[in-house]
MARBA-3410 file (N, C-alpha, C, O; in Angstrom, 1 decimal):
90
13.8,21.3,-1.3,12.8,21.4,-2.4,12.6,19.9,-2.9,13.4,19.1,-2.8 ~ 11.4,19.7,-3.5,11.0,18.4,-4.0,11.6,18.3,-5.4,11.5,19.2,-6.2 ~ 12.1,17.1,-5.6,12.7,16.8,-6.9,11.6,16.2,-7.8,11.1,15.1,-7.5 ~ 11.2,16.8,-9.0,10.2,16.2,-9.8,10.6,14.9,-10.5,9.7,14.2,-11.1 ~ 11.8,14.5,-10.4,12.2,13.2,-11.0,11.6,12.0,-10.3,11.5,10.9,-10.8
11.2,12.2,-9.0,10.5,11.2,-8.3,9.2,10.7,-8.9,8.8,9.6,-8.8 ~ 8.5,11.6,-9.6,7.3,11.3,-10.2,7.5,10.2,-11.3,6.8,9.3,-11.4 ~ 8.5,10.4,-12.1,8.9,9.5,-13.1,9.4,8.2,-12.5,9.0,7.1,-13.0 ~ 10.3,8.3,-11.6,11.0,7.1,-11.0,10.0,6.2,-10.3,10.0,5.0,-10.5 ~ 9.1,6.7,-9.5,8.2,5.9,-8.7,7.2,5.3,-9.6,6.8,4.1,-9.5
6.7,6.0,-10.6,5.8,5.5,-11.6,6.4,4.3,-12.4,5.7,3.3,-12.6 ~ 7.6,4.5,-12.9,8.2,3.4,-13.6,8.5,2.2,-12.7,8.4,1.1,-13.2 ~ 9.0,2.4,-11.5,9.2,1.3,-10.6,7.9,0.5,-10.3,8.0,-0.7,-10.3 ~ 6.8,1.2,-10.1,5.6,0.5,-9.9,5.1,-0.2,-11.1,4.5,-1.3,-11.0 ~ 5.3,0.3,-12.3,4.9,-0.4,-13.5,5.7,-1.7,-13.7,5.1,-2.7,-14.0
7.0,-1.7,-13.4,7.8,-2.9,-13.5,7.5,-3.9,-12.3,7.8,-5.1,-12.5 ~ 7.0,-3.4,-11.2,6.8,-4.2,-10.1,5.4,-4.9,-10.1,5.2,-5.9,-9.5 ~ 4.5,-4.4,-10.9,3.1,-4.9,-11.0,3.1,-6.3,-11.5,2.3,-7.1,-10.9 ~ 3.8,-6.7,-12.6,3.7,-8.1,-13.0,4.3,-9.1,-12.0,3.8,-10.2,-11.8 ~ 5.3,-8.7,-11.2,5.8,-9.5,-10.2,4.8,-9.7,-9.1,4.7,-10.8,-8.6
4.1,-8.6,-8.7,3.1,-8.8,-7.7,1.9,-9.6,-8.2,1.2,-10.2,-7.4 ~ 1.7,-9.5,-9.5,0.6,-10.3,-10.1,0.8,-11.8,-10.0,-0.1,-12.5,-9.9 ~ 2.1,-12.2,-10.1,2.4,-13.6,-10.0,2.1,-14.1,-8.5,1.6,-15.2,-8.3 ~ 2.4,-13.2,-7.6,2.2,-13.6,-6.2,0.7,-13.6,-5.8,0.2,-14.6,-5.3 ~ 0.0,-12.5,-6.1,-1.4,-12.4,-5.8,-2.0,-11.4,-6.7,-1.6,-10.3,-6.9
-3.1,-11.8,-7.4,-3.8,-11.0,-8.3,-4.5,-9.8,-7.7,-4.6,-8.7,-8.3 ~ -5.0,-10.0,-6.5,-5.8,-8.9,-5.8,-4.9,-7.8,-5.4,-5.4,-6.6,-5.2 ~ -3.6,-8.0,-5.1,-2.7,-7.0,-4.7,-2.5,-5.9,-5.8,-2.4,-4.7,-5.5 ~ -2.5,-6.3,-7.0,-2.2,-5.4,-8.1,-3.4,-4.4,-8.3,-3.1,-3.2,-8.7 ~ -4.6,-4.7,-7.9,-5.7,-3.8,-8.0,-5.5,-2.6,-7.0,-5.7,-1.5,-7.3
-5.0,-3.0,-5.8,-4.8,-2.0,-4.8,-3.5,-1.3,-4.9,-3.3,-0.1,-4.6 ~ -2.5,-2.0,-5.4,-1.2,-1.4,-5.6,-1.1,-0.3,-6.7,-0.3,0.5,-6.7 ~ -2.1,-0.4,-7.6,-2.1,0.6,-8.7,-2.4,2.0,-8.2,-2.1,3.0,-8.9 ~ -3.0,2.1,-7.0,-3.2,3.5,-6.4,-2.0,4.1,-5.7,-2.0,5.3,-5.5 ~ -1.0,3.3,-5.4,0.1,3.8,-4.7,0.9,4.8,-5.5,1.2,5.9,-4.9
1.3,4.6,-6.7,2.0,5.7,-7.5,1.1,6.9,-7.7,1.6,8.0,-7.8 ~ -0.2,6.7,-7.9,-1.1,7.9,-8.0,-1.1,8.7,-6.8,-1.1,10.0,-6.9 ~ -1.2,8.1,-5.7,-1.2,8.9,-4.4,0.1,9.5,-4.2,0.2,10.7,-3.7 ~ 1.2,8.8,-4.5,2.5,9.4,-4.3,2.7,10.6,-5.3,3.2,11.7,-4.9 ~ 2.2,10.5,-6.5,2.3,11.6,-7.5,1.5,12.8,-7.0,1.9,13.9,-7.2
0.4,12.5,-6.4,-0.5,13.6,-5.9,0.2,14.3,-4.8,0.2,15.5,-4.7 ~ 0.9,13.5,-3.9,1.6,14.1,-2.8,2.8,15.0,-3.3,3.0,16.1,-2.8 ~ 3.5,14.5,-4.3,4.6,15.3,-4.8,4.2,16.5,-5.5,4.8,17.6,-5.4 ~ 3.1,16.4,-6.2,2.6,17.6,-6.9,2.1,18.7,-5.9,2.2,19.9,-6.2 ~ 1.5,18.2,-4.8,1.1,19.2,-3.8,2.3,19.8,-3.2,2.3,21.0,-2.9
3.4,19.0,-2.9,4.6,19.6,-2.3,5.3,20.6,-3.3,5.8,21.6,-2.8 ~ 5.2,20.3,-4.6,5.8,21.2,-5.5,5.0,22.5,-5.5,5.6,23.6,-5.6 ~ 3.7,22.5,-5.4,2.9,23.7,-5.4,3.2,24.5,-4.1,3.3,25.7,-4.2 ~ 3.3,23.8,-3.0,3.5,24.5,-1.8,4.9,25.1,-1.6,5.1,26.2,-1.0 ~ 5.9,24.4,-2.0,7.3,24.8,-1.8,7.9,25.5,-2.9,9.1,26.0,-2.8
7.2,25.7,-4.0,7.8,26.4,-5.1,7.8,27.8,-4.9,6.8,28.4,-4.4 ~ 8.9,28.5,-5.2,9.0,29.9,-5.1,8.7,30.6,-6.4,8.2,29.9,-7.3 ~ 9.2,31.8,-6.6,8.9,32.5,-7.8,9.6,31.9,-9.1,9.1,31.9,-10.2 ~ 10.8,31.4,-8.9,11.6,30.8,-10.0,11.2,29.3,-10.1,11.1,28.6,-9.1 ~ 11.0,28.9,-11.3,10.8,27.4,-11.5,12.1,26.6,-11.3,13.2,27.1,-11.5
11.9,25.4,-10.8,13.1,24.6,-10.6,13.4,23.7,-11.8,12.4,23.2,-12.5 ~ 14.6,23.7,-12.2,15.0,22.9,-13.4,15.9,21.8,-12.9,16.9,22.0,-12.2 ~ 15.5,20.5,-13.2,16.2,19.3,-12.9,16.8,18.7,-14.1,16.1,18.4,-15.1 ~ 18.1,18.5,-14.1,18.8,17.9,-15.2,18.9,16.4,-14.9,19.3,16.1,-13.8 ~ 18.7,15.6,-15.9,18.9,14.1,-15.7,20.3,13.7,-16.0,20.8,14.0,-17.1
20.9,13.0,-15.1,22.3,12.5,-15.4,23.4,13.5,-15.4,24.5,13.2,-15.9 ~ 23.1,14.7,-14.8,24.1,15.8,-14.8,24.6,16.2,-16.1,25.7,16.8,-16.3 ~ 23.8,16.0,-17.2,24.1,16.4,-18.5,23.2,17.6,-18.9,22.1,17.7,-18.3 ~ 23.6,18.4,-19.8,22.7,19.5,-20.3,22.2,19.1,-21.7,22.7,18.3,-22.4 ~ 21.1,19.8,-22.1,20.5,19.5,-23.4,21.5,19.8,-24.5,22.4,20.7,-24.3
21.5,19.1,-25.6,20.6,18.2,-26.1,20.8,16.7,-25.7,20.2,15.8,-26.2 ~ 21.8,16.5,-24.8,22.1,15.1,-24.4,21.1,14.6,-23.4,20.7,13.4,-23.5 ~ 20.6,15.4,-22.5,19.7,15.0,-21.4,18.4,15.7,-21.5,18.3,16.7,-22.3 ~ 17.5,15.3,-20.7,16.2,16.0,-20.7,16.1,16.8,-19.4,16.4,16.3,-18.3 ~ 15.7,18.0,-19.6,15.4,18.9,-18.4,14.0,18.8,-17.9,13.1,18.8,-18.8
13.8,18.7,-16.6,12.5,18.7,-16.1,12.3,20.0,-15.4,13.0,20.4,-14.5 ~ 11.3,20.8,-15.8,11.0,22.1,-15.3,9.7,22.0,-14.5,8.7,21.6,-15.0 ~ 9.8,22.5,-13.2,8.6,22.4,-12.4,8.3,23.8,-11.9,9.1,24.5,-11.3 ~ 7.1,24.3,-12.2,6.6,25.6,-11.7,5.2,25.4,-11.2,4.7,24.3,-11.1 ~ 4.5,26.5,-10.9,3.2,26.4,-10.3,2.2,25.9,-11.4,1.3,25.1,-11.1
2.4,26.3,-12.6,1.5,25.8,-13.7,1.6,24.3,-13.9,0.5,23.6,-14.0 ~ 2.8,23.8,-14.0,2.9,22.3,-14.2,2.5,21.6,-12.9,1.9,20.5,-13.0 ~ 2.7,22.1,-11.7,2.2,21.5,-10.5,0.7,21.5,-10.4,0.1,20.5,-10.0 ~ 0.1,22.5,-10.9,-1.4,22.5,-10.9,-1.9,21.5,-11.9,-2.9,20.8,-11.5 ~ -1.4,21.3,-13.0,-1.8,20.3,-14.0,-1.5,18.9,-13.5,-2.3,18.0,-13.7
-0.4,18.7,-12.8,-0.1,17.4,-12.2,-1.1,17.1,-11.2,-1.6,15.9,-11.1 ~ -1.5,18.1,-10.4,-2.5,17.9,-9.3,-3.8,17.5,-9.9,-4.5,16.6,-9.5 ~ -4.2,18.2,-11.0,-5.5,17.9,-11.6,-5.5,16.5,-12.3,-6.5,15.8,-12.2 ~ -4.4,16.2,-13.0,-4.4,14.9,-13.6,-4.4,13.8,-12.6,-5.1,12.7,-12.8 ~ -3.7,13.9,-11.5,-3.6,12.8,-10.5,-4.9,12.7,-9.8,-5.4,11.6,-9.4
-5.6,13.8,-9.5,-7.0,13.8,-8.9,-7.9,13.1,-9.8,-8.7,12.2,-9.4 ~ -7.9,13.4,-11.1,-8.8,12.7,-12.1,-8.5,11.2,-12.2,-9.4,10.4,-12.3 ~ -7.2,10.9,-12.1,-6.8,9.4,-12.2,-7.3,8.7,-11.0,-7.7,7.5,-11.1 ~ -7.3,9.3,-9.8,-7.7,8.6,-8.6,-9.2,8.4,-8.6,-9.7,7.4,-8.2 ~ -9.9,9.4,-9.1,-11.4,9.3,-9.1,-11.8,8.3,-10.2,-13.0,8.1,-10.4
END
């Protein structure tokens, strides 16, 4: 099953990598901005396709609430992730 934590991790990694790439070459950052969007689109499609009847719950840091944040992924959230990422790419 696809872990929805990758959506947050890849997006944050790309945000922190953009200024470093901007120092090297300014034109790379324009094209690199689409990499996390395409990856998030891919993950949301995989969540929609591989999701079964029960939603998946991912705990961050192996802690339970109220200490950690739970990420819940079901068909509804995957559909909205798909729509948001499609709109961001367009």
